[in-house]
C-alpha positions in Angstrom: 2.7 10.2 -30.3 5.4 9.7 -33.0 6.2 13.4 -33.2 6.3 13.7 -29.4 8.6 10.7 -29.2 10.9 12.3 -31.8 10.9 15.6 -29.9 11.9 14.0 -26.6 14.3 11.6 -28.2 16.2 14.7 -29.4 16.0 16.4 -26.1 17.3 13.3 -24.3 20.1 13.0 -26.8 21.3 16.5 -25.9 21.6 15.4 -22.3 23.4 12.1 -23.3 20.2 10.1 -22.7 17.6 8.2 -24.7 13.8 8.1 -25.1 12.3 5.4 -27.3 9.3 3.0 -27.7 9.7 -0.8 -28.0 6.7 -2.2 -29.9 7.4 -5.8 -29.1 6.8 -5.1 -25.4 4.5 -2.1 -25.9 6.6 -0.1 -23.5 8.3 3.3 -23.4 11.8 3.7 -22.2 13.6 6.7 -20.6 17.2 5.8 -20.3 20.5 7.4 -19.2 22.6 4.1 -19.0 22.2 0.4 -19.2 21.4 0.1 -15.5 19.6 3.4 -15.0 16.2 3.9 -16.8 12.5 4.1 -16.4 10.1 1.9 -18.4 6.3 2.3 -18.6 3.1 1.5 -20.3 -0.1 3.6 -20.4 -3.8 3.4 -21.2 -6.3 6.1 -21.9 -9.5 5.6 -20.0 -12.4 8.0 -20.6 -10.9 11.4 -20.0 -7.6 10.5 -18.3 -4.3 8.7 -18.8 -3.1 6.0 -16.4 0.6 5.3 -16.6 2.3 2.4 -14.8 6.1 2.8 -14.5 9.1 1.2 -12.9 12.8 1.7 -12.7 15.2 -0.8 -14.0 18.0 0.7 -11.8 19.9 -0.7 -9.0 19.4 1.1 -5.7 22.8 2.6 -6.1 22.1 3.8 -9.6 18.8 5.5 -9.4 17.5 7.7 -12.3 18.9 11.2 -12.2 16.7 14.3 -11.6 17.3 15.3 -15.2 15.8 11.9 -16.4 12.8 12.3 -14.1 12.2 15.8 -15.5 12.2 14.5 -19.1 9.9 11.7 -18.1 7.4 14.0 -16.3 7.5 16.6 -19.1 6.8 13.9 -21.7 3.6 12.6 -20.0 2.4 16.2 -19.3 2.7 17.0 -23.0 1.2 13.7 -24.1 -1.8 14.3 -21.8 -2.3 17.8 -23.3 -2.0 16.3 -26.8 -4.7 13.7 -25.9 -6.8 16.5 -24.4 -7.4 14.5 -21.2 -8.4 16.1 -17.8 -5.6 14.5 -15.8 -2.7 12.1 -15.8 -1.9 9.6 -13.2 1.6 8.0 -12.7 1.7 4.9 -10.6 5.2 3.8 -9.7 6.4 0.3 -8.8 7.1 -0.6 -5.2 10.9 -0.7 -6.0 10.8 2.8 -7.3 9.4 4.2 -4.1 11.5 2.1 -1.7 14.8 3.8 -1.9 16.8 6.6 -0.3 15.7 9.2 -2.8 12.1 9.6 -1.5 12.4 13.3 -0.7 14.1 14.1 -4.0 11.4 12.2 -5.9 8.7 14.1 -4.1 10.2 17.5 -4.7 10.9 16.7 -8.4 7.3 15.5 -9.0 5.9 18.5 -7.1 8.0 21.0 -9.1 6.3 19.6 -12.2 2.8 19.9 -10.6 2.5 16.1 -10.1 0.9 15.8 -6.6 0.7 12.7 -4.4 -2.6 11.0 -5.3 -3.5 10.2 -1.7 -3.2 13.8 -0.7 -5.9 14.8 -3.1 -8.6 12.6 -1.3 -10.0 12.1 2.1 -9.0 9.1 4.2 -12.4 7.5 3.6 -12.1 8.0 -0.1 -8.6 6.4 -0.1 -10.0 3.4 1.7 -12.9 3.1 -0.7 -10.9 3.4 -3.9 -7.9 1.4 -2.5 -5.6 3.8 -4.2 -2.0 2.8 -4.8 0.8 5.3 -4.2 0.9 7.5 -7.2 1.0 11.1 -8.6 -1.6 13.1 -10.4 -1.2 16.0 -12.8 -4.5 17.9 -13.5 -4.9 19.7 -16.8 -8.2 21.0 -15.4 -8.4 22.0 -11.7 -10.3 19.5 -9.5 -10.7 17.2 -12.5 -9.8 14.1 -10.4 -12.5 14.9 -7.8 -15.0 15.6 -10.6 -14.3 12.2 -12.2 -14.6 10.3 -8.9 -18.0 12.0 -8.1 -19.6 9.3 -10.3 -18.9 6.8 -7.5 -20.1 9.0 -4.6 -23.6 7.7 -4.6 -22.4 4.1 -4.8 -20.0 4.8 -1.9 -22.9 6.3 0.2 -25.1 3.4 -0.7 -22.6 0.8 0.6 -21.8 2.7 3.7 -25.5 3.0 4.6 -26.1 -0.7 3.7 -23.3 -1.8 6.1 -24.8 0.4 8.8 -28.1 -1.3 8.5 -26.6 -4.8 8.7 -23.3 -4.7 10.7 -22.8 -8.4 10.0 -22.4 -7.8 6.3 -19.1 -7.0 4.6 -18.4 -5.5 1.2 -15.0 -5.1 -0.5 -14.7 -2.8 -3.5 -11.9 -3.4 -6.0 -10.6 -0.6 -8.3 -7.9 -0.8 -10.9 -6.6 2.2 -12.7 -9.4 4.2 -11.1 -12.1 2.0 -12.5 -14.5 -0.3 -10.7 -13.4 -3.9 -11.4 -14.9 -6.0 -8.7 -17.2 -6.3 -5.7 -16.9 -9.0 -3.0 -19.6 -9.3 -0.4 -20.7 -11.4 2.6 -24.4 -11.0 3.3 -26.7 -13.2 5.4 -24.3 -16.1 5.3 -23.5 -15.8 1.6 -20.1 -15.0 0.2 -19.7 -14.0 -3.4 -17.4 -12.2 -5.9 -18.5 -10.1 -8.8 -16.3 -9.0 -11.7 -17.2 -5.7 -13.2 -16.1 -4.0 -16.5 -16.9 -0.4 -17.1 -17.5 0.6 -20.7 -18.6 4.1 -21.4 -21.8 4.6 -19.5 -22.4 0.9 -19.0 -21.2 -1.7 -16.5 -20.9 -5.4 -17.3 -21.3 -7.7 -14.2 -20.2 -11.3 -14.1 -20.9 -13.5 -11.1 -22.3 -16.9 -10.0 -25.3 -17.9 -8.0 -26.3 -21.4 -7.1 -23.5 -22.7 -9.4 -25.0 -20.8 -12.4 -22.9 -18.1 -14.2 -24.7 -14.8 -14.6 -23.9 -11.9 -16.8 -25.7 -8.5 -16.5 -25.3 -5.3 -18.5 -26.7 -2.2 -16.9 -26.2 1.6 -17.2 -23.9 3.0 -14.5 -26.7 5.4 -13.5 -28.8 2.3 -12.5 -26.2 0.5 -10.5 -27.5 1.5 -7.1 -31.0 0.4 -8.0 -29.5 -2.9 -9.2 -27.8 -3.6 -5.9 -30.8 -2.5 -3.8 -32.9 -5.2 -5.6 -30.1 -7.7 -5.7 -29.5 -7.7 -1.9 -33.2 -7.7 -1.1 -33.6 -10.8 -3.2 -30.6 -12.5 -1.7 -32.0 -11.8 1.8 -35.2 -13.5 1.0 -33.5 -16.4 -0.7 -31.2 -16.9 2.4 -34.0 -17.1 5.0 -34.9 -20.7 4.5 -31.2 -21.8 4.1 -30.2 -19.8 7.3 -33.0 -21.4 9.3 -31.3 -24.8 8.9 -27.7 -23.6 8.6 -27.4 -20.3 10.4 -24.5 -17.9 9.5 -21.4 -18.4 11.6 -18.9 -15.9 10.2 -18.7 -13.8 13.3 -19.1 -16.7 15.7 -15.9 -18.2 14.2 -14.2 -14.8 14.4 -15.1 -14.7 18.1 -14.4 -18.4 19.0 -10.9 -18.2 17.3 -10.0 -15.7 20.1 -10.8 -18.2 22.8 -7.8 -20.4 23.4 -8.3 -24.1 22.9 -12.1 -23.9 22.3 -11.3 -23.2 18.7 -9.1 -26.4 18.4 -12.0 -28.8 18.3 -14.7 -28.3 15.6 -17.3 -30.4 17.3 -16.9 -28.3 20.5 -17.3 -25.1 18.5 -20.4 -26.5 16.8 -21.9 -27.5 20.2 -21.2 -24.1 21.6 -22.9 -22.4 18.5 -26.0 -24.5 19.0 -26.1 -23.5 22.7 -25.6 -19.8 21.8 -28.5 -20.1 19.3 -30.7 -21.6 22.0 -29.8 -18.7 24.4 -30.8 -16.2 21.6 -34.0 -18.2 20.8 -32.8 -19.0 17.4 -32.2 -15.4 16.4 -29.0 -15.9 14.4 -28.9 -12.3 13.2 -28.9 -10.9 16.8 -26.4 -13.5 17.9 -24.0 -12.5 15.1 -24.4 -8.8 15.9 -23.7 -9.5 19.6 -20.6 -11.5 18.8 -19.2 -8.6 16.6 -19.3 -6.5 19.8 -17.7 -9.3 21.9 -14.9 -9.6 19.3 -13.7 -6.2 20.5 -13.7 -7.3 24.2 -11.0 -9.1 26.1 -12.8 -12.3 26.9 -10.2 -15.0 27.8 -10.5 -18.5 29.0 -9.1 -19.5 32.5 -6.7 -22.4 32.5 -6.3 -24.8 35.5 -3.4 -27.1 35.4 -4.2 -30.5 36.8 -1.0 -32.7 36.9 -0.3 -33.1 33.2 -3.8 -32.1 32.1 -5.7 -28.8 31.7 -9.1 -27.5 32.2 -10.1 -24.4 30.1 -13.0 -22.4 31.4 -14.7 -19.2 30.2 -17.9 -17.4 31.1 -20.4 -15.9 28.8 -24.2 -15.3 28.6 -24.5 -16.3 32.3 -23.1 -19.7 31.4 -19.9 -21.5 32.1 -18.1 -23.4 29.3 -15.7 -26.1 30.4 -13.2 -27.9 28.2 -10.7 -30.5 29.5 -7.6 -31.7 27.7 -5.0 -34.4 28.4 -1.3 -34.4 28.3 1.3 -32.0 26.8 -0.4 -32.3 23.4 -3.7 -31.3 25.0 -5.9 -34.0 23.3 -9.6 -33.8 23.9 -10.9 -35.2 27.1 -14.4 -33.7 27.7 -16.6 -30.7 27.1 -19.6 -29.4 28.9 -21.4 -26.2 29.9 -23.6 -25.3 32.8 -25.2 -22.4 34.6 -23.0 -20.1 36.8 -24.7 -21.7 39.9 -23.5 -25.1 38.8 -20.1 -24.1 37.6 -18.1 -24.8 40.8 -19.6 -28.3 41.2 -19.1 -29.2 37.5 -15.5 -28.0 37.5 -14.7 -30.0 40.6 -16.2 -33.1 38.9 -14.1 -32.5 35.8 -11.0 -32.2 38.0 -11.9 -35.4 39.8 -12.4 -37.2 36.5 -9.0 -36.2 35.3 -7.1 -36.9 38.5 -8.9 -40.2 39.3 -7.9 -41.6 35.9 -4.3 -40.5 36.5 -4.3 -41.9 40.0 -5.7 -45.3 38.8 -3.0 -45.4 36.1 -0.3 -44.7 38.7 -1.6 -47.4 41.0 -1.8 -49.9 38.2 1.8 -49.0 37.2 2.9 -49.6 40.8 1.1 -52.9 40.9 2.8 -54.1 37.8 6.3 -53.1 39.0 8.3 -56.2 40.2 
């Protein structure tokens, strides 16, 4: 690295610029003036370099094309010196949000640094949560070849989520390495921290308030998760019998205006939904996922200063009445569709009779 720095320092000097390393901050600088420069750090991971960089320039004093060319040439040569398969450059947000986007793109492309997201499919981009960046491949298709190690894991999670649509899995990557997995499964939410080290993966997570550490070979990671989720499913059965999962119920009820304002109303509705589904919480959650996509809305009937909110589902009518402009709770009930008209009329009478009695009493007390 010292020889390369010396070489590029001399090249930069010829153009009235500077290239140097600051050990205190462990950062490399590519500078053409006090206000116009690039600063970066890198790490070598397995067979590639990952470089994070940002500009210290004001929007009006963006690094010149010449400085960008020196910067790109430096990392290409350093990658070749390190005998890696590819180099990734990840810019800061401020670097990309400027009026020089097209010039940046053309300069990077002219040095064979291609936009990272254009190298992968849309599904792969979602899975790897790639930032905006550029990749230079010393070996053709080396990025794809490296990412193949995650293909089977990707397929496993996709198939897993197809089998249980109520589950959710979020994969976290940093610098193209697997760093975390968050999951929701059978009512359980959890986060796992992962550290890749050569051919092994270290996992750190908690279960039942106990910290757990696992070390497994990467080749065994799918087998680990197959067994892990099967054990979690069995462990959750008894818990879910007494406290069924409600994740998708809450997602659904939050779309029904006012019914989501009162927790005791939501809890009562969930119990009734469970009864309708004969206690099958899994089927209920799956049904509510589909209903989340629909446009179910409550009807609102204005009664003087009060409101009656009504919505229909599962051949039932759910009725919530509120009082005043602040819509404080008045009553909640549900009934069959055949009883709905009668019950709504009774609710209206309940609201209006109280208001009428109040008005009469006020009149009596008036001198």
